[in-house]
Each structure stands twice: as C-alpha cells, then as structure tokens.
DOFI-935479 format. One record per residue (C-alpha): y, x, z; residue in three letters. Coordinates in nm, 2 decimals, padded with zeros to 4 digits. Layout:
N
@v Y u X w Z bavex ALA $
...
end
This chain:
365
@v 13.90 u 09.30 w 12.26 bavex MET $
@v 13.71 u 09.45 w 12.49 bavex THR $
@v 13.40 u 09.66 w 12.36 bavex TYR $
@v 13.04 u 09.70 w 12.57 bavex THR $
@v 12.88 u 10.05 w 12.59 bavex ALA $
@v 12.55 u 10.15 w 12.72 bavex GLY $
@v 12.44 u 10.47 w 12.84 bavex ILE $
@v 12.07 u 10.64 w 12.81 bavex ILE $
@v 12.04 u 10.91 w 13.04 bavex GLY $
@v 12.18 u 10.94 w 13.38 bavex THR $
@v 12.19 u 11.31 w 13.38 bavex GLY $
@v 12.52 u 11.53 w 13.48 bavex GLY $
@v 12.71 u 11.46 w 13.15 bavex ILE $
@v 12.64 u 11.08 w 13.17 bavex ALA $
@v 12.87 u 11.08 w 13.50 bavex GLY $
@v 12.69 u 11.25 w 13.79 bavex MET $
@v 12.83 u 11.59 w 13.74 bavex GLY $
@v 12.69 u 11.94 w 13.59 bavex ILE $
@v 12.61 u 12.26 w 13.79 bavex LEU $
@v 12.88 u 12.53 w 13.74 bavex GLY $
@v 13.18 u 12.30 w 13.64 bavex MET $
@v 13.20 u 12.07 w 13.94 bavex HIS $
@v 13.17 u 12.08 w 14.33 bavex ASP $
@v 12.80 u 12.12 w 14.42 bavex PRO $
@v 12.85 u 11.87 w 14.68 bavex GLU $
@v 12.94 u 11.60 w 14.45 bavex ASP $
@v 12.68 u 11.66 w 14.18 bavex ILE $
@v 12.44 u 11.36 w 14.20 bavex GLY $
@v 12.62 u 11.19 w 14.49 bavex ARG $
@v 12.94 u 11.06 w 14.32 bavex ARG $
@v 13.08 u 10.97 w 13.98 bavex LYS $
@v 13.25 u 11.22 w 13.79 bavex ILE $
@v 13.54 u 11.14 w 13.55 bavex GLU $
@v 13.46 u 11.42 w 13.32 bavex ALA $
@v 13.18 u 11.23 w 13.17 bavex SER $
@v 13.09 u 10.96 w 12.93 bavex HIS $
@v 13.08 u 10.70 w 13.21 bavex ALA $
@v 13.41 u 10.86 w 13.30 bavex GLY $
@v 13.53 u 10.81 w 12.94 bavex GLY $
@v 13.46 u 10.46 w 12.93 bavex TYR $
@v 13.63 u 10.38 w 13.28 bavex ASP $
@v 13.95 u 10.54 w 13.15 bavex ALA $
@v 13.95 u 10.37 w 12.82 bavex ALA $
@v 14.13 u 10.04 w 12.83 bavex ALA $
@v 13.92 u 09.83 w 12.55 bavex ASP $
@v 13.55 u 09.96 w 12.63 bavex VAL $
@v 13.34 u 09.85 w 12.93 bavex GLU $
@v 13.02 u 10.03 w 13.04 bavex LEU $
@v 12.77 u 09.75 w 13.11 bavex VAL $
@v 12.44 u 09.90 w 13.11 bavex ALA $
@v 12.26 u 10.21 w 13.17 bavex VAL $
@v 11.88 u 10.32 w 13.13 bavex ALA $
@v 11.65 u 10.61 w 13.24 bavex ASP $
@v 11.30 u 10.67 w 13.29 bavex VAL $
@v 11.35 u 10.83 w 13.65 bavex ASP $
@v 11.41 u 10.50 w 13.85 bavex GLU $
@v 11.57 u 10.70 w 14.17 bavex ALA $
@v 11.85 u 10.87 w 13.92 bavex LYS $
@v 11.87 u 10.54 w 13.73 bavex LEU $
@v 11.96 u 10.36 w 14.10 bavex GLU $
@v 12.19 u 10.64 w 14.22 bavex GLN $
@v 12.39 u 10.64 w 13.89 bavex PHE $
@v 12.41 u 10.24 w 13.90 bavex GLY $
@v 12.52 u 10.25 w 14.24 bavex GLU $
@v 12.80 u 10.50 w 14.16 bavex ALA $
@v 12.94 u 10.33 w 13.85 bavex TRP $
@v 12.88 u 09.98 w 13.98 bavex GLU $
@v 12.64 u 09.87 w 13.70 bavex ILE $
@v 12.46 u 09.54 w 13.82 bavex PRO $
@v 12.10 u 09.59 w 13.92 bavex GLU $
@v 11.96 u 09.37 w 13.63 bavex ASP $
@v 12.14 u 09.60 w 13.37 bavex ARG $
@v 11.98 u 09.90 w 13.50 bavex ARG $
@v 11.70 u 09.95 w 13.27 bavex TYR $
@v 11.37 u 10.18 w 13.31 bavex VAL $
@v 11.36 u 10.32 w 12.98 bavex GLY $
@v 11.58 u 10.30 w 12.70 bavex HIS $
@v 11.38 u 10.08 w 12.48 bavex GLU $
@v 11.42 u 09.77 w 12.74 bavex SER $
@v 11.80 u 09.84 w 12.73 bavex MET $
@v 11.80 u 09.85 w 12.34 bavex LEU $
@v 11.59 u 09.52 w 12.33 bavex GLU $
@v 11.78 u 09.34 w 12.58 bavex ALA $
@v 12.16 u 09.41 w 12.55 bavex GLU $
@v 12.40 u 09.34 w 12.26 bavex ASP $
@v 12.62 u 09.66 w 12.27 bavex LEU $
@v 12.91 u 09.80 w 12.04 bavex ASP $
@v 12.84 u 10.14 w 12.17 bavex VAL $
@v 12.57 u 10.35 w 12.29 bavex VAL $
@v 12.57 u 10.69 w 12.45 bavex SER $
@v 12.30 u 10.93 w 12.42 bavex VAL $
@v 12.31 u 11.18 w 12.74 bavex CYS $
@v 11.95 u 11.30 w 12.74 bavex THR $
@v 11.84 u 11.65 w 12.70 bavex PRO $
@v 11.88 u 11.78 w 12.35 bavex SER $
@v 11.52 u 11.80 w 12.24 bavex TYR $
@v 11.53 u 11.39 w 12.33 bavex LEU $
@v 11.87 u 11.30 w 12.10 bavex HIS $
@v 11.68 u 11.26 w 11.78 bavex HIS $
@v 11.44 u 10.96 w 11.91 bavex ARG $
@v 11.74 u 10.83 w 12.12 bavex HIS $
@v 11.98 u 10.83 w 11.84 bavex VAL $
@v 11.75 u 10.68 w 11.59 bavex VAL $
@v 11.60 u 10.41 w 11.81 bavex ASP $
@v 11.96 u 10.30 w 11.91 bavex ALA $
@v 12.09 u 10.27 w 11.55 bavex ALA $
@v 11.75 u 10.09 w 11.45 bavex ARG $
@v 11.76 u 09.85 w 11.78 bavex SER $
@v 11.84 u 09.49 w 11.84 bavex ALA $
@v 12.15 u 09.62 w 12.04 bavex ALA $
@v 12.29 u 09.68 w 11.68 bavex ASP $
@v 12.58 u 09.93 w 11.81 bavex PRO $
@v 12.87 u 10.03 w 11.59 bavex SER $
@v 12.89 u 10.34 w 11.75 bavex VAL $
@v 12.64 u 10.60 w 11.90 bavex VAL $
@v 12.82 u 10.85 w 12.08 bavex TRP $
@v 12.55 u 11.13 w 12.11 bavex CYS $
@v 12.60 u 11.44 w 12.35 bavex GLU $
@v 12.60 u 11.80 w 12.20 bavex LYS $
@v 12.42 u 11.99 w 12.06 bavex PRO $
@v 12.30 u 11.71 w 11.79 bavex ILE $
@v 11.97 u 11.80 w 11.79 bavex ALA $
@v 11.71 u 12.08 w 11.84 bavex SER $
@v 11.62 u 12.11 w 11.48 bavex GLU $
@v 11.83 u 12.08 w 11.15 bavex VAL $
@v 11.56 u 11.83 w 10.99 bavex SER $
@v 11.61 u 11.60 w 11.30 bavex ALA $
@v 11.97 u 11.61 w 11.29 bavex ALA $
@v 11.97 u 11.54 w 10.91 bavex ALA $
@v 11.76 u 11.22 w 10.97 bavex GLU $
@v 11.99 u 11.11 w 11.26 bavex MET $
@v 12.27 u 11.13 w 11.00 bavex VAL $
@v 12.07 u 10.93 w 10.73 bavex ASP $
@v 11.95 u 10.68 w 10.97 bavex VAL $
@v 12.30 u 10.58 w 11.11 bavex CYS $
@v 12.45 u 10.58 w 10.75 bavex ALA $
@v 12.15 u 10.33 w 10.65 bavex GLU $
@v 12.21 u 10.11 w 10.94 bavex THR $
@v 12.61 u 10.13 w 10.91 bavex ASP $
@v 12.63 u 10.32 w 11.25 bavex THR $
@v 12.89 u 10.55 w 11.32 bavex GLU $
@v 12.74 u 10.89 w 11.50 bavex LEU $
@v 13.00 u 11.05 w 11.70 bavex VAL $
@v 12.89 u 11.40 w 11.86 bavex VAL $
@v 13.06 u 11.50 w 12.17 bavex ASN $
@v 13.18 u 11.84 w 12.08 bavex HIS $
@v 13.47 u 11.76 w 12.32 bavex SER $
@v 13.69 u 12.03 w 12.21 bavex PHE $
@v 13.77 u 11.82 w 11.90 bavex ARG $
@v 13.90 u 11.53 w 12.13 bavex PHE $
@v 14.17 u 11.77 w 12.30 bavex THR $
@v 14.53 u 11.73 w 12.19 bavex ASP $
@v 14.61 u 12.12 w 12.16 bavex LYS $
@v 14.30 u 12.19 w 11.91 bavex LEU $
@v 14.37 u 11.91 w 11.70 bavex GLN $
@v 14.74 u 12.04 w 11.70 bavex GLN $
@v 14.61 u 12.37 w 11.62 bavex LEU $
@v 14.41 u 12.23 w 11.35 bavex HIS $
@v 14.72 u 12.08 w 11.19 bavex GLU $
@v 14.89 u 12.40 w 11.20 bavex LEU $
@v 14.63 u 12.61 w 11.03 bavex ILE $
@v 14.55 u 12.35 w 10.73 bavex HIS $
@v 14.86 u 12.17 w 10.69 bavex GLU $
@v 15.12 u 12.43 w 10.82 bavex GLU $
@v 14.94 u 12.74 w 10.67 bavex ASN $
@v 14.99 u 12.91 w 11.02 bavex LEU $
@v 14.74 u 13.21 w 10.94 bavex LEU $
@v 14.75 u 13.17 w 10.56 bavex GLY $
@v 14.41 u 13.28 w 10.42 bavex GLU $
@v 14.17 u 13.37 w 10.74 bavex VAL $
@v 13.98 u 13.68 w 10.65 bavex GLN $
@v 13.82 u 13.74 w 11.00 bavex SER $
@v 13.73 u 13.61 w 11.34 bavex VAL $
@v 13.57 u 13.76 w 11.63 bavex SER $
@v 13.44 u 13.50 w 11.91 bavex SER $
@v 13.27 u 13.54 w 12.25 bavex GLN $
@v 13.12 u 13.27 w 12.50 bavex PHE $
@v 12.86 u 13.25 w 12.75 bavex ARG $
@v 12.47 u 13.22 w 12.70 bavex MET $
@v 12.28 u 12.99 w 12.61 bavex GLU $
@v 12.33 u 12.92 w 12.24 bavex LEU $
@v 12.25 u 12.55 w 12.24 bavex LEU $
@v 12.32 u 12.48 w 12.59 bavex ARG $
@v 12.67 u 12.62 w 12.60 bavex ASN $
@v 12.76 u 12.80 w 12.29 bavex SER $
@v 12.73 u 12.50 w 12.05 bavex THR $
@v 13.10 u 12.45 w 12.19 bavex HIS $
@v 13.23 u 12.79 w 12.05 bavex LEU $
@v 13.04 u 12.73 w 11.73 bavex LEU $
@v 13.16 u 12.37 w 11.66 bavex ASP $
@v 13.52 u 12.50 w 11.74 bavex THR $
@v 13.49 u 12.78 w 11.50 bavex LEU $
@v 13.37 u 12.53 w 11.20 bavex VAL $
@v 13.63 u 12.28 w 11.28 bavex TYR $
@v 13.90 u 12.54 w 11.31 bavex LEU $
@v 13.79 u 12.69 w 10.98 bavex LEU $
@v 13.70 u 12.37 w 10.81 bavex ASP $
@v 13.39 u 12.56 w 10.64 bavex ALA $
@v 13.04 u 12.61 w 10.66 bavex ARG $
@v 12.81 u 12.91 w 10.73 bavex ALA $
@v 12.66 u 13.06 w 10.43 bavex GLU $
@v 12.48 u 13.36 w 10.53 bavex ARG $
@v 12.36 u 13.46 w 10.89 bavex VAL $
@v 12.20 u 13.75 w 11.06 bavex ALA $
@v 12.14 u 13.73 w 11.44 bavex GLY $
@v 11.99 u 13.86 w 11.74 bavex HIS $
@v 11.85 u 13.67 w 12.05 bavex ILE $
@v 11.84 u 13.83 w 12.42 bavex THR $
@v 11.59 u 13.61 w 12.54 bavex GLY $
@v 11.80 u 13.57 w 12.86 bavex GLU $
@v 11.90 u 13.22 w 13.01 bavex ASN $
@v 12.07 u 13.11 w 13.32 bavex GLU $
@v 11.96 u 12.75 w 13.30 bavex ALA $
@v 11.63 u 12.78 w 13.48 bavex VAL $
@v 11.81 u 12.90 w 13.82 bavex ASP $
@v 12.14 u 12.72 w 13.78 bavex SER $
@v 11.97 u 12.36 w 13.64 bavex LEU $
@v 11.65 u 12.39 w 13.87 bavex ASN $
@v 11.49 u 12.33 w 13.54 bavex ALA $
@v 11.11 u 12.29 w 13.53 bavex ASP $
@v 11.05 u 12.30 w 13.15 bavex ARG $
@v 11.00 u 12.61 w 12.94 bavex THR $
@v 11.24 u 12.60 w 12.66 bavex VAL $
@v 11.35 u 12.85 w 12.37 bavex ASP $
@v 11.73 u 12.85 w 12.44 bavex ASP $
@v 11.86 u 13.17 w 12.53 bavex ALA $
@v 12.18 u 13.40 w 12.47 bavex GLY $
@v 12.23 u 13.56 w 12.12 bavex GLY $
@v 12.49 u 13.61 w 11.86 bavex GLY $
@v 12.53 u 13.79 w 11.54 bavex GLY $
@v 12.74 u 13.76 w 11.23 bavex TYR $
@v 12.83 u 13.49 w 11.00 bavex VAL $
@v 12.97 u 13.48 w 10.63 bavex VAL $
@v 13.13 u 13.14 w 10.58 bavex MET $
@v 13.13 u 12.97 w 10.26 bavex ASP $
@v 13.51 u 13.04 w 10.21 bavex ASP $
@v 13.44 u 13.41 w 10.26 bavex GLY $
@v 13.57 u 13.43 w 10.60 bavex THR $
@v 13.34 u 13.70 w 10.81 bavex PHE $
@v 13.28 u 13.60 w 11.18 bavex VAL $
@v 13.13 u 13.78 w 11.46 bavex THR $
@v 12.98 u 13.59 w 11.74 bavex ILE $
@v 12.87 u 13.74 w 12.09 bavex ASP $
@v 12.74 u 13.45 w 12.32 bavex CYS $
@v 12.51 u 13.70 w 12.55 bavex THR $
@v 12.73 u 13.68 w 12.84 bavex ILE $
@v 12.68 u 13.53 w 13.18 bavex PRO $
@v 12.85 u 13.25 w 13.27 bavex ARG $
@v 13.04 u 13.42 w 13.56 bavex ASP $
@v 13.17 u 13.72 w 13.37 bavex VAL $
@v 13.23 u 13.51 w 13.05 bavex SER $
@v 13.55 u 13.38 w 12.89 bavex SER $
@v 13.56 u 13.16 w 12.57 bavex MET $
@v 13.78 u 13.40 w 12.32 bavex THR $
@v 13.86 u 13.40 w 11.94 bavex PHE $
@v 14.08 u 13.63 w 11.75 bavex SER $
@v 14.18 u 13.51 w 11.40 bavex PHE $
@v 14.30 u 13.76 w 11.13 bavex ILE $
@v 14.48 u 13.59 w 10.86 bavex GLY $
@v 14.68 u 13.70 w 10.54 bavex THR $
@v 15.00 u 13.55 w 10.74 bavex GLU $
@v 14.92 u 13.58 w 11.07 bavex GLY $
@v 14.69 u 13.63 w 11.33 bavex LYS $
@v 14.58 u 13.41 w 11.66 bavex LEU $
@v 14.41 u 13.51 w 12.01 bavex TYR $
@v 14.27 u 13.24 w 12.19 bavex MET $
@v 14.14 u 13.27 w 12.54 bavex ASN $
@v 14.04 u 12.93 w 12.67 bavex ASN $
@v 13.91 u 13.02 w 12.99 bavex ASP $
@v 14.20 u 13.21 w 13.10 bavex ASP $
@v 14.45 u 12.98 w 12.96 bavex GLY $
@v 14.61 u 13.23 w 12.72 bavex GLU $
@v 14.70 u 13.16 w 12.35 bavex TRP $
@v 14.90 u 13.42 w 12.14 bavex ARG $
@v 15.03 u 13.44 w 11.79 bavex TYR $
@v 15.18 u 13.68 w 11.57 bavex TRP $
@v 15.31 u 13.59 w 11.24 bavex ARG $
@v 15.31 u 13.86 w 10.95 bavex LEU $
@v 15.65 u 13.98 w 10.85 bavex GLU $
@v 15.70 u 14.27 w 10.61 bavex ASP $
@v 15.39 u 14.42 w 10.69 bavex GLY $
@v 15.43 u 14.38 w 11.07 bavex GLU $
@v 15.30 u 14.12 w 11.31 bavex HIS $
@v 15.56 u 13.98 w 11.52 bavex VAL $
@v 15.49 u 13.76 w 11.83 bavex GLU $
@v 15.60 u 13.39 w 11.81 bavex ALA $
@v 15.55 u 13.07 w 11.98 bavex PRO $
@v 15.28 u 12.85 w 11.83 bavex LEU $
@v 15.50 u 12.55 w 11.70 bavex PRO $
@v 15.46 u 12.24 w 11.90 bavex GLY $
@v 15.21 u 12.37 w 12.15 bavex ILE $
@v 15.37 u 12.45 w 12.46 bavex ASP $
@v 15.07 u 12.59 w 12.68 bavex ASP $
@v 14.73 u 12.71 w 12.61 bavex ALA $
@v 14.43 u 12.52 w 12.64 bavex TRP $
@v 14.25 u 12.54 w 12.96 bavex THR $
@v 13.90 u 12.38 w 13.10 bavex TRP $
@v 14.09 u 12.21 w 13.41 bavex GLU $
@v 14.37 u 12.03 w 13.19 bavex ASP $
@v 14.24 u 11.98 w 12.85 bavex ASP $
@v 13.84 u 11.97 w 12.89 bavex TYR $
@v 13.86 u 11.69 w 13.16 bavex LYS $
@v 14.09 u 11.49 w 12.95 bavex GLY $
@v 13.83 u 11.51 w 12.63 bavex SER $
@v 13.63 u 11.24 w 12.77 bavex PHE $
@v 13.89 u 10.97 w 12.79 bavex ALA $
@v 14.06 u 11.09 w 12.45 bavex ASN $
@v 13.68 u 11.05 w 12.29 bavex ALA $
@v 13.62 u 10.71 w 12.45 bavex ALA $
@v 13.97 u 10.60 w 12.30 bavex ASP $
@v 13.89 u 10.76 w 11.97 bavex HIS $
@v 13.57 u 10.54 w 11.92 bavex ILE $
@v 13.77 u 10.22 w 12.03 bavex VAL $
@v 14.01 u 10.34 w 11.76 bavex ASP $
@v 13.71 u 10.39 w 11.52 bavex VAL $
@v 13.56 u 10.05 w 11.59 bavex LEU $
@v 13.91 u 09.87 w 11.56 bavex ASP $
@v 13.93 u 10.05 w 11.22 bavex GLY $
@v 14.23 u 10.27 w 11.29 bavex ARG $
@v 14.06 u 10.60 w 11.26 bavex ALA $
@v 13.79 u 10.79 w 11.09 bavex GLU $
@v 13.52 u 10.95 w 11.31 bavex ASN $
@v 13.66 u 11.30 w 11.40 bavex GLY $
@v 13.33 u 11.43 w 11.51 bavex SER $
@v 13.03 u 11.33 w 11.27 bavex THR $
@v 12.69 u 11.42 w 11.26 bavex GLY $
@v 12.74 u 11.60 w 10.95 bavex HIS $
@v 13.00 u 11.85 w 11.10 bavex GLU $
@v 12.76 u 11.87 w 11.42 bavex ALA $
@v 12.51 u 11.99 w 11.20 bavex THR $
@v 12.71 u 12.29 w 11.09 bavex ARG $
@v 12.69 u 12.46 w 11.42 bavex SER $
@v 12.32 u 12.37 w 11.46 bavex LEU $
@v 12.24 u 12.54 w 11.17 bavex GLU $
@v 12.41 u 12.87 w 11.26 bavex ILE $
@v 12.22 u 12.86 w 11.58 bavex ILE $
@v 11.87 u 12.81 w 11.42 bavex ILE $
@v 11.96 u 13.09 w 11.18 bavex ALA $
@v 12.01 u 13.33 w 11.44 bavex PHE $
@v 11.67 u 13.25 w 11.59 bavex TYR $
@v 11.53 u 13.28 w 11.22 bavex LEU $
@v 11.71 u 13.59 w 11.16 bavex SER $
@v 11.60 u 13.76 w 11.51 bavex HIS $
@v 11.23 u 13.67 w 11.44 bavex HIS $
@v 11.21 u 13.76 w 11.05 bavex SER $
@v 11.42 u 14.09 w 11.09 bavex GLY $
@v 11.64 u 13.95 w 10.77 bavex GLY $
@v 11.94 u 13.77 w 10.67 bavex GLN $
@v 11.93 u 13.37 w 10.65 bavex ILE $
@v 12.08 u 13.16 w 10.39 bavex ASP $
@v 12.24 u 12.83 w 10.45 bavex ILE $
@v 12.17 u 12.57 w 10.39 bavex PRO $
@v 11.81 u 12.61 w 10.50 bavex LEU $
@v 11.51 u 12.58 w 10.29 bavex ALA $
@v 11.29 u 12.29 w 10.37 bavex ARG $
@v 11.04 u 12.48 w 10.57 bavex PRO $
@v 11.30 u 12.62 w 10.80 bavex LEU $
@v 11.48 u 12.28 w 10.87 bavex ARG $
@v 11.17 u 12.20 w 11.09 bavex ASP $
@v 11.22 u 12.50 w 11.31 bavex VAL $
@v 11.27 u 12.35 w 11.66 bavex CYS $
@v 11.46 u 12.54 w 11.95 bavex VAL $
@v 11.45 u 12.39 w 12.26 bavex THR $
@v 11.71 u 12.34 w 12.54 bavex SER $
@v 11.80 u 12.15 w 12.84 bavex TRP $
end
C-alpha cells in the first residue's frame, strides 16, 4: 500500500535547504534530501502529493522542485486540508505556528492518521499539551521531528544504556551546543531526555539574549529565542548542566555522562564517541558494543529523514509504536521555557509547570 502525504510550509526543512547546513547556492533553488520531502522521496511506501503555503512564490518554487502538480499546490493550509484525503501531514512552518497547523490538520477533512511536526513541538507548554490532546481525541499519531531519535546509532545507544546497563545508574551529565534554545538546542535537550528516559523536575537558567538567526536567516520577525543554559535536576535524580550559549561556527554538540558502572563522552560535531567501563574503581576505555563509529551530522543526520519516513510507514502499518511522541517532545520544551522563567524570576522553577506558567510563550523562527 502507498500512503499519501502533504506538507504545510515550504521553507528549508520542508525540502529547500537551511542556511548553515547546506550549500548557500542550493538553498531555495533545488530540492534537498535531508528534509521532510526528501524523507518521503526516499521511503518506498509513501508519496508526497500536495503542498501548501501562504507565499505563492515559495509555493511555486517548491512545487517545481519536488514535481507537485499545479492543482495540488495550495495557497493556505486550509485549502489543502479541505480538498485532500491524506494519510500523513507534515507541519514545516515556524514554531509559533505549529500549534495551529497541527490542531487544524488533526481536525480536518483530510483526516490524516499521522501528523509529522517539525521540532520544537510548540512555543508554549499549554499549546503542546493541547496538540497532544487533540491528536489523541482524533486518533492521530503526533510524530515530532527530533531527528536524532531516528538515527540508528542513537537508538543503539539508548538500548545499551537501558537494556544492557552500559552506565549503571547515571549520576551526572554535562552538555553543550549552539544557541538558540528553541531553534537549535531543542535537539540537545531531546537527546538528553531520550537517553536518560527521564523528565526534568527542577530547573535554574540563564538567558544571554543573543541570537544568530536574524543574520543567518535574514529574519524580519522580532522573537524571543536566544542562547542560554543552566542546570536541571531530573526526576531520576540525575544532575545535568546545559550550555547552549555558543555561536554556530565554534560550537560542538557534546555530552559527558557519568554513571555508577561507566562513563561516556559524545562529540557529535567532531564524530567522536568514547566509553569507559568502571572496573575495580578505575575507568578502563572500551569500544561501545555493536557501535562501530560515532554519530556524525554528515552520515547520520542526513539519513534521519528517510528513517523517520520509514518509521511513519511502520506506524501506519501497525508494525511500530510512535518513537517520538508529542508527550516526549514536551519534556524538552518544558526545560527551555523553565530556563526563561528562571532567568527572569531569579529563582528555581519546578516541573511540571504550574498553570499560569504553562502559557508563557517563547517565540522562535
């Protein structure tokens, strides 16, 4: 069976390239495989048949690049959702629009079984919660594109930590990545909660107010998103430090995990993973069982979209459970919102957030 897919939003992550990740000469001019459209193109049993955007020029450009018939290029997402019968809808619009577009898709006549929403899930926790609730009410799977979860190596590492007790009881994690928190560092935070399989309990944060997106994206919208970080106490007792204040050109995504049975160093930008098991009070370096090479942006990130599309097909076929749910995605959003709340209040923030705090909105691109 071949499933049908539509995309809301024709920006970089939809299929036309992202500044800082792709060749500037290609962006907006040719199709990029590391994208939602690229994932559908690589998957055997799903076909991209429709696309919607409010910008007619970008809509035409995307439609031509990805060979979408002219009569299935819709000005505005409402038109596509009214006219099409879709199995999957991708939401590739700016994060402050995710809530509206996911809810509209789930409740629409298009009646998708899956909504594949770009990260971060939303700009506020209450919006994320409503997205999760509406998708549950309409029997729609909400798959959030925290793409690291769809890479083989991270899935293998998750199994080693939780099924093979690679690290024992994790005590402490230090981590580092580039600004901005919502636009970029949601990747780091989701990787953290995925590997720990835990939720934040208490947060203290600092916001720098600096961002690079205005220049790199030629952004014309004033938003809140900025560099920042702080510390997080997880509900399993793990103490975590997070530094996401660094400009892109000097940053590396790094993690250092310390557990009762071993320690792990991960540098994803430089392609270096190292593991030491604890033997008689000494750390002895050893290979990671079953993982030959470190995770890299070039080899693993680019393949994550095809893996995600294949996973969506497996979910549609009933062969797999959703591996990146809205509930899980909300865990990283909670930490980000709590960093902002802590910075501006000067105190620690408890999670889950109290009702008024769940409505605090941090806008991004």
